[in-house]
C-alpha positions as CSV (number, residue, x, y, z in Angstrom):
1,T,-39.4,-83.3,-76.4
2,R,-40.7,-79.8,-76.0
3,V,-42.0,-78.3,-79.3
4,K,-41.7,-74.5,-79.8
5,S,-43.7,-72.6,-82.4
6,K,-42.1,-69.9,-84.6
7,E,-44.0,-67.2,-82.7
8,F,-42.8,-68.5,-79.3
9,L,-39.2,-68.8,-80.6
10,E,-39.4,-65.1,-81.7
11,A,-40.8,-64.1,-78.3
12,I,-37.9,-65.7,-76.4
13,D,-35.2,-64.1,-78.6
14,K,-32.8,-62.3,-76.2
15,D,-32.3,-59.3,-78.5
16,L,-36.1,-58.8,-78.7
17,A,-36.3,-58.9,-74.9
18,E,-34.1,-55.8,-74.8
19,D,-36.4,-53.9,-77.2
20,N,-39.9,-54.8,-76.1
21,I,-41.3,-55.0,-72.5
22,D,-43.7,-57.8,-73.3
23,F,-40.9,-60.0,-74.8
24,F,-38.8,-59.0,-71.7
25,Y,-41.2,-60.7,-69.3
26,I,-41.7,-63.7,-71.6
27,Y,-38.0,-64.2,-72.0
28,N,-37.4,-64.0,-68.3
29,A,-40.2,-66.5,-67.6
30,F,-38.7,-68.9,-70.3
31,E,-35.2,-68.6,-68.7
32,A,-36.6,-69.5,-65.3
33,I,-38.4,-72.5,-66.6
34,E,-35.4,-73.7,-68.6
35,E,-33.2,-73.3,-65.5
36,W,-35.7,-75.4,-63.5
37,F,-35.6,-78.2,-66.0
38,K,-31.7,-78.2,-66.0
39,E,-31.5,-78.2,-62.2
40,D,-34.0,-81.0,-61.7
41,K,-32.3,-83.8,-63.5
42,N,-34.4,-86.6,-61.9
43,G,-37.4,-87.9,-63.6
44,D,-38.8,-88.0,-67.1
45,D,-38.9,-84.6,-69.0
46,L,-42.3,-85.4,-70.5
47,L,-43.8,-86.2,-67.1
48,K,-42.3,-83.0,-65.6
49,T,-43.8,-81.0,-68.5
50,I,-47.3,-82.5,-67.9
51,N,-47.0,-81.7,-64.2
52,L,-45.9,-78.2,-64.9
53,Y,-48.8,-77.7,-67.3
54,K,-51.2,-79.1,-64.7
55,F,-49.8,-76.7,-62.1
56,F,-50.2,-73.7,-64.4
57,S,-53.8,-74.6,-65.4
58,E,-55.0,-75.1,-61.8
59,N,-53.0,-72.6,-59.8
60,V,-51.8,-69.7,-61.9
61,K,-54.1,-66.7,-62.7
62,V,-53.2,-64.1,-65.3
63,I,-54.0,-60.5,-64.4
64,W,-54.6,-58.8,-67.7
65,Y,-56.5,-55.6,-68.3
66,E,-57.6,-55.0,-64.7
67,V,-54.4,-53.5,-63.5
68,N,-52.5,-52.7,-66.7
69,I,-52.2,-49.0,-67.5
70,K,-51.2,-49.8,-71.1
71,A,-54.6,-51.5,-71.6
72,L,-56.4,-48.3,-70.5
73,F,-55.0,-46.5,-73.6
74,L,-55.5,-49.4,-76.0
75,S,-59.1,-50.2,-74.9
76,K,-61.6,-50.8,-77.8
77,D,-64.2,-49.2,-75.5
78,D,-62.7,-45.8,-76.2
79,A,-64.5,-44.5,-79.3
80,C,-61.6,-42.1,-80.0
81,I,-59.0,-44.9,-80.3
82,N,-59.3,-47.0,-83.5
83,L,-56.9,-49.7,-84.6
84,E,-54.6,-47.2,-86.2
85,K,-54.4,-45.1,-83.0
86,Q,-53.8,-48.3,-81.0
87,L,-50.8,-49.1,-83.1
88,E,-49.6,-45.5,-82.9
89,I,-49.9,-45.5,-79.1
90,A,-48.3,-48.9,-78.7
91,T,-45.3,-47.8,-80.9
92,S,-44.9,-44.5,-79.0
93,W,-45.1,-46.4,-75.7
94,D,-42.3,-48.7,-76.7
95,N,-40.2,-45.8,-77.9
96,I,-40.5,-44.0,-74.6
97,E,-39.8,-47.3,-72.7
98,N,-36.6,-47.8,-74.7
99,E,-35.4,-44.2,-74.2
100,L,-36.0,-44.5,-70.5
101,R,-33.7,-47.5,-70.4
102,D,-30.8,-45.2,-71.1
103,K,-28.8,-45.2,-67.9
104,D,-27.8,-41.5,-68.1
105,F,-31.4,-40.4,-68.8
106,W,-32.7,-42.5,-65.9
107,A,-30.2,-41.2,-63.4
108,F,-31.1,-37.6,-64.5
109,L,-34.7,-38.2,-63.7
110,T,-34.7,-40.2,-60.5
111,N,-32.6,-41.5,-57.5
112,E,-34.6,-44.8,-57.7
113,P,-32.6,-47.9,-58.8
114,A,-33.7,-49.1,-62.2
115,K,-34.5,-52.5,-60.7
116,N,-37.4,-50.8,-58.9
117,Y,-39.0,-50.1,-62.2
118,P,-38.9,-53.2,-64.5
119,T,-41.3,-51.2,-66.7
120,R,-39.5,-47.8,-66.9
121,I,-42.5,-45.8,-68.2
122,E,-44.2,-46.4,-64.8
123,L,-41.9,-43.7,-63.4
124,L,-43.5,-41.3,-65.9
125,F,-47.0,-42.3,-64.8
126,D,-46.0,-42.0,-61.1
127,L,-44.7,-38.5,-61.7
128,M,-47.9,-37.4,-63.6
129,S,-50.2,-38.9,-60.9
130,E,-48.1,-37.1,-58.2
131,K,-47.7,-40.4,-56.4
132,Q,-45.8,-39.8,-53.1
133,E,-42.9,-42.0,-51.9
134,D,-44.8,-43.1,-48.8
135,E,-48.0,-44.0,-50.8
136,K,-49.3,-47.3,-49.5
137,E,-51.8,-48.1,-52.3
138,Q,-50.1,-50.4,-54.7
139,F,-52.3,-49.5,-57.7
140,F,-52.4,-45.7,-56.9
141,T,-51.2,-44.7,-60.4
142,F,-53.5,-47.1,-62.2
143,Y,-56.5,-45.8,-60.3
144,H,-55.5,-42.2,-61.0
145,F,-55.6,-42.7,-64.8
146,S,-58.6,-45.0,-64.6
147,K,-60.5,-42.2,-62.9
148,K,-59.3,-39.6,-65.5
149,L,-60.6,-41.8,-68.3
150,Q,-64.1,-41.4,-66.9
151,T,-64.2,-37.8,-68.0
152,T,-61.4,-37.5,-70.6
153,S,-60.7,-39.6,-73.7
154,G,-57.7,-41.9,-73.7
155,L,-56.3,-40.2,-76.7
156,E,-56.3,-36.8,-74.9
157,I,-54.7,-38.3,-71.9
158,W,-52.0,-40.0,-74.0
159,K,-51.2,-36.7,-75.7
160,S,-50.7,-35.1,-72.3
161,I,-48.4,-38.0,-71.3
162,Q,-46.3,-37.5,-74.5
163,E,-46.1,-33.7,-73.8
164,Y,-45.0,-34.4,-70.2
165,Y,-42.4,-36.8,-71.4
166,L,-41.1,-34.4,-74.1
167,V,-40.6,-31.7,-71.5
168,L,-38.4,-34.0,-69.5
169,K,-36.5,-35.1,-72.6
170,E,-35.9,-31.4,-73.5
171,W,-34.5,-30.7,-70.1
172,Y,-32.2,-33.7,-70.4
173,Q,-30.9,-32.4,-73.8
174,K,-30.4,-28.8,-72.7
175,R,-27.0,-28.4,-71.0
176,E,-27.9,-25.8,-68.4
177,L,-31.2,-27.5,-67.5
178,Y,-29.7,-31.0,-67.4
179,H,-27.1,-30.0,-64.8
180,K,-29.3,-27.9,-62.6
181,V,-32.4,-30.1,-62.6
182,G,-30.2,-33.2,-62.3
183,Y,-28.4,-31.7,-59.3
184,L,-31.7,-30.9,-57.6
185,V,-33.0,-34.4,-58.1
186,A,-29.7,-35.9,-56.9
187,V,-29.9,-34.0,-53.6
188,G,-33.5,-35.1,-53.0
189,K,-35.7,-32.4,-54.6
190,S,-39.0,-33.7,-55.9
191,L,-39.0,-33.8,-59.7
192,Q,-42.8,-33.6,-59.5
193,T,-42.5,-30.2,-57.7
194,I,-40.0,-28.9,-60.3
195,I,-42.2,-29.8,-63.2
196,K,-45.3,-28.4,-61.5
197,D,-43.7,-25.1,-60.8
198,S,-42.3,-24.8,-64.3
199,K,-45.7,-24.8,-65.8
200,E,-46.4,-21.3,-64.5
201,L,-43.1,-19.8,-65.6
202,T,-41.5,-18.5,-68.7
203,K,-38.3,-20.3,-69.8
204,T,-36.2,-17.4,-68.4
205,Q,-38.2,-17.4,-65.1
206,F,-37.8,-21.2,-64.9
207,K,-34.0,-21.0,-65.2
208,E,-33.9,-18.3,-62.5
209,S,-36.1,-20.4,-60.3
210,L,-33.7,-23.3,-60.5
211,N,-30.9,-21.1,-59.2
212,A,-33.2,-20.1,-56.3
213,Q,-34.0,-23.7,-55.6
214,I,-30.4,-24.7,-55.5
215,E,-29.6,-21.8,-53.1
216,Q,-32.6,-23.0,-50.9
217,E,-31.2,-26.6,-50.9
218,L,-27.8,-25.4,-49.7
219,N,-29.1,-22.7,-47.4
220,L,-25.6,-21.6,-46.5
221,S,-23.5,-18.5,-46.7
222,V,-19.8,-18.4,-47.5
223,D,-18.9,-17.9,-43.9
224,Q,-21.1,-20.9,-42.9
225,V,-19.3,-23.1,-45.5
226,F,-16.0,-22.2,-43.9
227,E,-17.4,-23.3,-40.6
228,L,-18.4,-26.8,-41.8
229,S,-16.4,-29.6,-40.4
230,Y,-16.1,-33.3,-41.1
231,D,-15.7,-33.7,-37.4
232,N,-19.4,-32.8,-37.0
233,K,-21.6,-35.6,-38.4
234,N,-24.5,-33.1,-38.8
235,D,-22.4,-31.3,-41.5
236,Y,-22.0,-34.4,-43.7
237,S,-25.0,-33.9,-45.9
238,K,-24.1,-30.2,-46.3
239,I,-20.5,-31.0,-47.3
240,D,-21.8,-33.6,-49.7
241,K,-24.2,-31.2,-51.4
242,I,-21.5,-28.5,-51.8
243,L,-18.9,-31.0,-53.3
244,L,-21.5,-32.4,-55.6
245,L,-22.6,-28.9,-56.8
246,F,-18.9,-28.0,-57.2
247,N,-18.4,-30.9,-59.6
248,V,-21.7,-30.5,-61.5
249,E,-21.2,-26.8,-62.0
250,T,-17.5,-27.2,-63.0
251,V,-18.6,-29.6,-65.8
252,R,-21.5,-27.3,-66.8
253,L,-19.2,-24.3,-67.1
254,L,-16.7,-26.0,-69.4
255,Q,-16.3,-23.9,-72.5
256,N,-16.6,-25.6,-75.9
257,S,-17.1,-29.0,-74.4
258,T,-19.8,-31.7,-74.9
259,E,-18.9,-33.3,-71.6
260,M,-21.9,-33.7,-69.2
261,Y,-21.7,-34.5,-65.5
262,S,-22.5,-38.2,-65.0
263,F,-25.3,-38.5,-62.5
264,E,-25.3,-42.2,-63.4
265,N,-21.8,-42.7,-62.1
266,Y,-22.5,-40.5,-59.1
267,K,-25.5,-42.6,-58.1
268,S,-24.1,-46.1,-58.9
269,N,-20.5,-45.8,-57.5
270,H,-21.3,-44.8,-53.8
271,W,-19.0,-41.8,-53.6
272,S,-18.0,-40.8,-50.1
273,L,-16.6,-37.7,-48.4
274,E,-12.8,-38.2,-48.0
275,H,-10.0,-36.2,-46.6
276,I,-7.6,-35.1,-49.4
277,H,-4.8,-35.4,-46.9
278,A,-5.7,-37.5,-43.8
279,Q,-4.1,-37.5,-40.4
280,Q,-5.8,-40.1,-38.3
281,S,-5.4,-43.9,-38.2
282,E,-9.2,-44.4,-37.7
283,G,-10.2,-47.9,-38.9
284,L,-6.6,-49.2,-39.1
285,N,-7.0,-51.8,-36.4
286,K,-6.2,-55.0,-38.4
287,K,-2.6,-56.0,-38.8
288,E,-3.1,-56.5,-42.6
289,D,-4.5,-53.0,-43.0
290,Q,-1.6,-51.5,-41.1
291,Q,0.8,-53.4,-43.2
292,E,-0.9,-52.2,-46.4
293,W,-0.8,-48.6,-45.1
294,L,2.9,-48.9,-44.4
295,T,3.6,-50.5,-47.8
296,L,1.8,-47.7,-49.6
297,H,3.6,-44.9,-47.7
298,K,7.0,-46.6,-47.9
299,K,6.6,-46.4,-51.7
300,S,5.9,-42.6,-51.4
301,L,8.8,-42.1,-49.0
302,N,11.2,-43.8,-51.5
303,S,9.9,-41.9,-54.5
304,I,10.0,-38.3,-53.2
305,R,13.2,-36.2,-53.4
306,F,13.7,-34.7,-49.9
307,S,16.2,-32.2,-48.6
308,E,19.5,-33.7,-47.4
309,E,18.5,-33.2,-43.7
310,K,15.1,-34.9,-44.2
311,Q,16.4,-37.7,-46.4
312,Q,18.4,-39.2,-43.5
313,K,15.2,-39.2,-41.4
314,V,13.4,-41.0,-44.3
315,N,16.1,-43.6,-44.6
316,D,15.9,-44.3,-40.8
317,L,12.1,-44.5,-41.0
318,V,12.1,-46.9,-43.9
319,L,14.5,-49.1,-42.1
320,K,12.3,-49.0,-39.0
321,I,9.2,-49.9,-41.1
322,D,11.1,-53.0,-42.5
323,E,12.2,-54.1,-39.1
324,N,8.8,-53.9,-37.5
325,Y,6.6,-54.9,-40.5
326,N,5.9,-58.5,-39.3
327,F,5.8,-57.7,-35.6
328,L,3.3,-54.8,-35.5
329,T,1.4,-53.9,-32.4
330,K,-1.0,-51.0,-32.1
331,E,1.6,-49.0,-30.2
332,I,4.4,-49.6,-32.7
333,F,2.1,-48.8,-35.7
334,D,0.9,-45.5,-34.0
335,V,4.5,-44.4,-33.7
336,L,5.3,-45.3,-37.3
337,F,2.1,-43.6,-38.4
338,A,3.0,-40.3,-36.7
339,E,6.5,-40.3,-38.1
340,V,5.3,-41.0,-41.7
341,F,2.8,-38.2,-41.5
342,E,5.3,-35.7,-40.2
343,L,7.6,-36.4,-43.2
344,L,4.7,-36.4,-45.8
345,S,3.0,-33.3,-44.5
346,E,4.0,-29.7,-45.3
347,N,4.1,-28.8,-41.6
348,T,2.8,-29.8,-38.2
349,D,-0.4,-27.7,-38.5
350,R,-3.4,-29.9,-38.5
351,S,-6.2,-27.3,-38.0
352,Y,-7.4,-27.6,-41.6
353,V,-7.8,-31.4,-41.7
354,D,-11.6,-31.5,-41.3
355,S,-12.4,-28.3,-43.2
356,M,-13.9,-27.9,-46.6
357,A,-10.4,-27.1,-48.0
358,N,-9.4,-30.7,-47.3
359,M,-12.5,-32.6,-48.5
360,A,-13.3,-34.3,-51.9
361,L,-15.5,-37.0,-53.3
362,L,-13.7,-40.3,-53.6
363,S,-14.7,-43.9,-54.2
364,I,-12.2,-45.7,-52.0
365,A,-14.4,-45.8,-48.9
366,N,-14.0,-49.6,-48.3
367,N,-10.2,-49.5,-48.1
368,A,-9.0,-48.4,-44.6
369,A,-5.4,-48.0,-45.7
370,L,-6.4,-45.6,-48.5
371,N,-9.0,-43.7,-46.5
372,N,-6.3,-42.8,-44.0
373,A,-3.6,-42.1,-46.5
374,T,-1.5,-39.0,-47.2
375,F,-2.0,-36.8,-50.2
376,D,0.8,-38.5,-52.2
377,V,-0.6,-42.0,-51.7
378,K,-4.1,-41.0,-52.7
379,R,-2.7,-39.1,-55.7
380,N,-1.0,-42.2,-56.9
381,R,-4.3,-44.1,-56.6
382,I,-6.1,-41.4,-58.6
383,L,-3.5,-41.6,-61.3
384,E,-3.9,-45.4,-61.4
385,M,-7.7,-45.1,-61.7
386,D,-7.3,-42.5,-64.4
387,K,-5.0,-44.7,-66.4
388,N,-7.5,-47.6,-66.1
389,G,-10.3,-45.4,-67.5
390,E,-12.2,-45.4,-64.2
391,Y,-14.6,-42.5,-63.6
392,I,-13.3,-39.8,-61.3
393,P,-15.3,-36.6,-60.4
394,I,-13.7,-33.7,-62.3
395,C,-12.9,-31.6,-59.1
396,T,-11.3,-34.7,-57.4
397,R,-9.1,-35.3,-60.5
398,R,-8.1,-31.6,-60.6
399,V,-7.2,-31.6,-56.9
400,F,-4.8,-34.5,-57.2
401,L,-3.3,-33.2,-60.4
402,K,-2.7,-29.8,-58.7
403,Y,-4.9,-28.0,-61.3
404,Y,-6.0,-25.2,-58.9
405,T,-2.5,-24.3,-57.7
406,N,-0.2,-21.8,-59.4
407,S,2.7,-23.7,-60.9
408,L,5.1,-21.6,-58.9
409,D,3.6,-22.9,-55.7
410,H,3.6,-26.6,-56.8
411,Q,4.7,-29.1,-54.2
412,L,3.7,-32.2,-56.2
413,H,3.6,-34.7,-53.3
414,F,2.1,-32.5,-50.6
415,W,-1.3,-30.8,-50.0
416,G,-0.1,-27.5,-48.6
417,E,-1.5,-24.2,-47.5
418,E,-1.3,-22.6,-51.0
419,D,-3.1,-25.7,-52.5
420,R,-5.9,-25.4,-49.9
421,K,-6.3,-21.6,-50.5
422,A,-6.5,-22.1,-54.3
423,Y,-9.0,-25.0,-54.0
424,I,-11.4,-23.2,-51.7
425,N,-11.1,-20.0,-53.7
426,E,-12.1,-21.8,-56.9
427,M,-15.1,-23.3,-55.0
428,I,-16.5,-20.3,-53.0
429,G,-14.2,-17.3,-53.6
430,L,-15.4,-14.0,-55.1
431,D,-15.7,-15.6,-58.5
432,G,-16.1,-19.1,-57.2
433,V,-17.9,-21.9,-59.1
434,I,-20.8,-22.1,-56.6
435,T,-20.6,-18.7,-54.9
436,K,-23.8,-17.4,-56.7
437,Y,-25.8,-20.2,-55.0
438,L,-24.7,-19.1,-51.5
439,K,-26.6,-16.7,-49.3
440,P,-25.0,-13.3,-48.5
441,N,-22.9,-13.3,-45.3
442,A,-24.6,-11.9,-42.2
443,I,-23.7,-8.3,-41.4
444,I,-22.5,-8.0,-37.8
445,E,-23.1,-4.6,-36.3
């Protein structure tokens, strides 16, 4: 029988493991050992325990103060840090660690998955030490602070850490700074650089500098945005940056709202660039994908009220879909695909398909049938997601709810020319949401 002391039982409490980093590691080690005992059902428990103890005592070494940054600030060798200060630092350390475990705060600060930082406060130390992404030295950050302690007291360094952290926390809590800094971090701007530059600026200058940095990240004029095309793979990252900024700024500019753009959802849901109204059958090579596509679009065809002339074509097409559903070949599907698109599109013009006016952020990238769907099918999917409480970027939701289009121009089931004009105008028009972040158009003489 394994006997557990009161202290050990407290240490392996799951709730405590969520609140204290030391208990977190103890709890995970305990779970692993427990699992090992459960899996290995052969042999005597007492003998296995003795063998485990023997293995630990002979083969396991515990690294303690040598590579632990926390120990640097709690060292008794520092004359400025008495027992009271040690407790104060330890408490403050745990508070910062717990706050950094907030998913939204974490996603605001970094693009790194949380799993890469079991101890979240390490991110703060990496930022302060200006550790680079390609740094090969495993203990770079530890050596940085260890060297600083040779000339500066641990108490002074800890105060600077707290001040550094409080700046980040203030940015997270201020609506304008949260959205602009969060956007820059999301598109790959170094948070270290943003912090470093901010130290030399007034608050007003800092806000202006964020606008300039966003403009620099985009590095596009209005005319150049119109020239972007999904057909050009080199434009993907630019389109993605524009759509992300469009969503972030739309949320930031909401009047009398406490809603904040969710960088956590953006980074964890793998949003992709999608056509609002597709036109190609790319990726629809499997029979089951083709059948799903036809099922989705048959539903749309049956739900839309067409003109009398078109309705007969719809009836004939639905009948043709039913007759060929179980006997699809690539040739048959391509014919049905083209006929469906003709009926579910405003007109035969396809020149807009790969332009910014037909692009949005969606999270249905793994479904070939939905990727290549018409506006109405995607709209039904968005409505379903919305009813289920799933996160949808604000501009994507507005597109499929026809938010941007004047009610007089509404064609609920189609993504028409007036819809595209209204959408792009809201984005980069004269008073567009992101227009101020774009460079002036070149003057042609």
